VOGU-3710 file (C-alpha; in Angstrom, 3 decimals, decimal comma):
1> mpfapsrslp> -13,624/29,388/-13,763  -10,921/29,433/-16,131  -9,722/25,703/-15,473  -12,798/23,400/-16,557  -12,648/19,900/-16,343  -12,829/19,106/-19,988  -12,438/21,163/-23,382  -13,973/20,862/-26,662  -11,323/20,754/-29,163  -10,906/19,943/-33,092
11> glsvqadgql> -9,030/17,447/-34,553  -8,780/15,040/-37,865  -10,242/11,561/-37,480  -8,143/9,430/-39,984  -9,813/6,076/-40,806  -9,110/3,229/-43,420  -12,224/4,638/-45,484  -11,367/8,050/-45,380  -10,937/11,141/-42,740  -13,373/13,482/-41,137
21> avrrnlpeev> -13,386/16,661/-39,221  -14,195/15,859/-35,489  -14,493/17,715/-32,304  -13,515/15,977/-29,148  -14,121/16,380/-25,247  -10,626/16,040/-23,924  -9,638/16,149/-20,328  -7,922/19,300/-19,012  -4,872/19,032/-16,677  -3,383/21,748/-14,493
31> pvavvydgtt> -0,615/22,286/-12,245  -1,268/22,321/-8,555  1,214/23,585/-6,186  0,894/22,128/-2,785  1,668/24,848/-0,212  2,602/24,424/3,477  3,393/27,312/5,752  4,453/29,626/2,737  6,960/26,584/1,246  5,841/24,949/-2,051
41> qavmmaspgd> 6,224/20,992/-1,257  4,976/19,476/-4,508  3,468/20,420/-7,714  1,420/17,812/-9,365  -0,421/17,986/-12,509  -4,215/17,122/-11,872  -7,438/17,354/-13,315  -9,268/20,956/-12,191  -12,096/19,523/-10,203  -12,623/18,614/-6,485
51> ladfaygfsl> -9,023/20,245/-5,945  -9,708/20,661/-2,318  -10,276/17,172/-1,799  -7,139/16,515/-3,755  -5,106/18,743/-1,471  -6,360/17,122/1,755  -5,845/13,792/0,607  -2,507/14,300/-0,765  -1,725/15,985/2,657  -3,026/12,851/4,263
61> segfietldq> -1,765/10,190/2,135  1,914/11,842/1,719  2,330/12,295/5,651  2,221/16,035/5,767  -0,477/15,768/8,186  -1,947/13,069/10,124  -5,466/14,461/11,119  -7,482/17,423/9,764  -7,209/19,411/13,100  -3,402/19,744/12,245
71> ieefdlveha> -4,600/22,205/9,456  -5,215/25,881/10,659  -6,198/27,281/7,418  -6,401/26,370/3,889  -7,037/28,261/0,809  -7,271/27,616/-2,855  -5,817/30,235/-5,010  -6,121/30,472/-8,778  -3,044/31,958/-10,946  -3,028/32,221/-14,606
81> aglearfwlt> -0,525/29,042/-14,706  -1,983/26,792/-12,462  -3,501/26,726/-9,063  -2,132/26,791/-5,373  -3,385/24,735/-2,474  -1,994/26,898/0,400  -1,993/25,041/3,975  -1,080/26,767/7,083  -0,450/24,228/9,833  -0,134/23,561/13,497
91> gdrakalesr> 3,490/24,017/14,718  4,434/20,601/15,515  4,483/19,651/11,543  7,804/21,051/10,544  9,507/17,574/10,732  6,914/16,021/8,606  7,312/18,593/6,104  11,003/18,303/5,885  10,840/14,467/5,582  8,469/14,566/3,204
101> rrkmagpvgc> 9,848/16,933/0,851  9,734/17,205/-2,934  11,842/18,573/-5,094  10,277/18,704/-8,432  6,667/18,372/-10,092  4,973/14,932/-10,034  4,038/13,856/-13,674  0,327/11,863/-14,061  1,794/8,662/-14,477  4,095/8,286/-11,519
111> glcgidslee> 3,150/9,431/-7,924  6,712/8,997/-6,993  8,559/10,833/-9,035  10,519/13,558/-7,557  10,883/11,844/-4,040  14,370/13,228/-2,702  15,577/9,614/-1,546  14,955/5,806/-2,100  14,162/5,516/1,432  11,277/7,849/1,192
121> atrdlpridd> 9,656/6,048/-2,159  9,946/2,855/0,064  8,992/4,050/3,396  7,350/1,712/6,047  3,764/1,360/6,112  1,352/1,043/9,044  0,001/-2,382/9,259  -3,817/-2,915/9,106  -4,818/-5,473/11,828  -8,069/-6,891/13,440
131> delriaaaev> -10,509/-4,775/11,448  -13,903/-6,044/10,839  -14,520/-5,168/7,147  -16,121/-8,340/5,317  -17,647/-7,904/1,798  -19,498/-10,333/-0,126  -17,512/-11,796/-3,073  -20,597/-10,736/-5,777  -20,029/-7,072/-4,500  -16,003/-7,251/-5,130
141> anatdmlraq> -17,044/-8,968/-8,786  -19,609/-5,804/-9,565  -17,320/-3,201/-7,643  -15,671/-1,985/-10,914  -18,961/-1,875/-12,833  -20,786/0,291/-9,898  -17,679/2,788/-10,209  -18,169/3,025/-13,854  -21,699/4,253/-13,287  -20,459/7,204/-11,270
151> qplhdqtrav> -17,789/8,436/-14,004  -19,033/11,655/-15,496  -15,880/13,027/-16,700  -14,924/9,632/-18,245  -17,976/9,412/-20,151  -17,416/13,005/-21,582  -13,871/12,120/-22,375  -12,901/8,480/-22,213  -9,298/9,448/-20,900  -9,613/9,660/-17,156
161> haagflvpgq> -9,423/7,252/-13,883  -11,681/7,103/-10,990  -11,427/5,922/-7,333  -14,391/5,012/-5,534  -15,440/3,940/-2,165  -17,363/0,873/-1,395  -19,057/0,316/1,666  -20,399/-3,352/2,107  -24,407/-3,508/1,299  -24,670/0,248/0,050
171> givtaredvg> -22,410/0,193/-3,170  -20,002/3,011/-4,186  -20,988/5,855/-1,750  -18,355/8,331/-3,124  -16,244/8,805/-6,118  -13,696/10,928/-7,476  -11,953/11,585/-10,979  -8,712/12,776/-12,394  -6,316/12,235/-15,143  -3,715/10,709/-12,755
181> rhnaldklig> -4,643/7,568/-10,889  -2,793/8,412/-7,731  -4,608/12,089/-7,725  -7,857/10,156/-8,222  -7,200/8,083/-4,958  -6,058/11,483/-3,379  -9,124/13,017/-3,916  -11,179/9,976/-2,705  -9,320/10,220/0,430  -9,726/13,701/0,975
191> alartgidpa> -13,406/13,780/0,220  -13,779/10,890/2,905  -11,646/12,949/5,391  -13,623/16,076/5,012  -16,906/14,367/5,374  -16,057/12,161/8,334  -16,148/8,571/6,754  -13,526/6,145/7,895  -11,740/4,225/5,152  -11,759/1,263/7,604
201> tgafvltsrv> -15,377/0,547/6,737  -15,147/0,029/3,129  -12,723/-0,678/0,133  -11,027/1,376/-2,340  -12,357/0,878/-5,852  -9,658/1,665/-8,680  -10,255/1,970/-12,671  -6,452/1,251/-12,955  -3,428/-1,146/-12,035  -2,530/-1,395/-8,744
211> svelvqkaav> 0,996/0,023/-8,148  3,010/0,681/-5,295  2,225/4,505/-4,600  -1,708/2,864/-4,512  -0,938/0,725/-1,871  1,155/3,197/0,298  -1,672/5,501/-0,026  -4,580/2,914/1,135  -2,350/1,676/4,068  -1,523/5,313/5,232
221> agcpmliavs> -5,317/6,063/4,956  -6,380/2,986/6,680  -8,233/1,205/4,161  -8,051/-2,661/4,471  -9,006/-3,453/0,763  -7,977/-2,549/-2,808  -10,248/-3,600/-5,583  -8,826/-2,700/-9,230  -10,038/-3,475/-12,652  -6,442/-4,341/-13,629
231> aptahalrla> -3,088/-6,045/-12,228  -0,994/-5,364/-9,120  2,724/-5,248/-9,539  4,878/-7,536/-7,882  6,288/-5,151/-5,706  2,797/-3,509/-4,802  1,756/-6,888/-3,690  4,739/-7,315/-1,230  3,890/-4,203/0,328  0,342/-5,217/0,514
241> eaagltiaaf> 1,056/-8,185/2,248  3,448/-6,719/4,818  0,771/-4,042/5,619  -2,325/-6,641/5,982  -3,919/-5,154/2,732  -6,614/-7,387/0,675  -5,806/-6,796/-2,952  -8,503/-7,937/-5,497  -7,663/-7,484/-8,931  -8,967/-8,029/-12,426
251> argggfdlys> -12,223/-7,120/-11,277  -14,259/-7,261/-14,092  -16,704/-9,294/-15,902  -18,228/-10,836/-12,870  -15,119/-12,037/-11,399  -11,816/-11,054/-9,701  -8,146/-12,338/-8,817  -7,400/-12,420/-5,201  -3,915/-12,285/-4,090  -3,461/-11,301/-0,374
261> hphriiteap> -5,350/-11,381/2,837  -8,435/-13,123/1,519  -10,187/-13,474/5,086  -12,096/-10,096/4,253  -13,685/-11,439/1,348  -16,981/-13,669/1,890  -17,256/-16,476/-0,701  -18,828/-19,927/-1,057  -17,372/-20,576/-4,562  -16,138/-23,964/-4,922
271> dvp> -12,545/-24,575/-5,980  -11,948/-25,497/-9,728  -9,715/-28,272/-10,335
//
């Protein structure tokens, strides 16, 4: 396969005590065109691994499809310049394709870049109510450490994000990696959908900050909780609060910060005056 997840490339390490020729494993990224019924709707830069999961998850989280049975055919086609994820959908998806149309390639740093309108960038989200998910505080605190043990591409390159699915009492049952944090989550959402795992039964665990598009994707997927190693943005928290989504941030070193809908986390820790 011409698109390997990483490549060993030469460089020059310059340090205070001298310089040294080195070779580093660097993560690859390739353009992936997502095509529905013969029309390209998005071109995203992504790591060339688990791309079927990415295509399925992107299609679900961005609203191009609502269920997998709306896909009539799927094919992943390699070209010299990149890959095409080709979908043929059921006839009732034409309106959804138009409403979620994108005009330009989305860089890895921002999952919202290229959307036609500000309204689409801040689209209404489904609300997560009356779910039964409860997770012990100790599991939340250790979630990113558990995810860290399932990041082989990061072990090689030290330069990619991961998203994992934490099931209470079972740990991280599925994980995916990518150069883009939103791509990693799309891959995870696609992997869960393709294996029949309900996102409502656990929490998404992220090796990144919590930004708007990650909250959007979690809410659309129906996952009640995001656990992240870094901070949320203020607007992401406003969206999470409105959507009924629990946000646990700075989850590392045996603790975490809890920002919204705390009822899903079981804790007996006393308040510190």
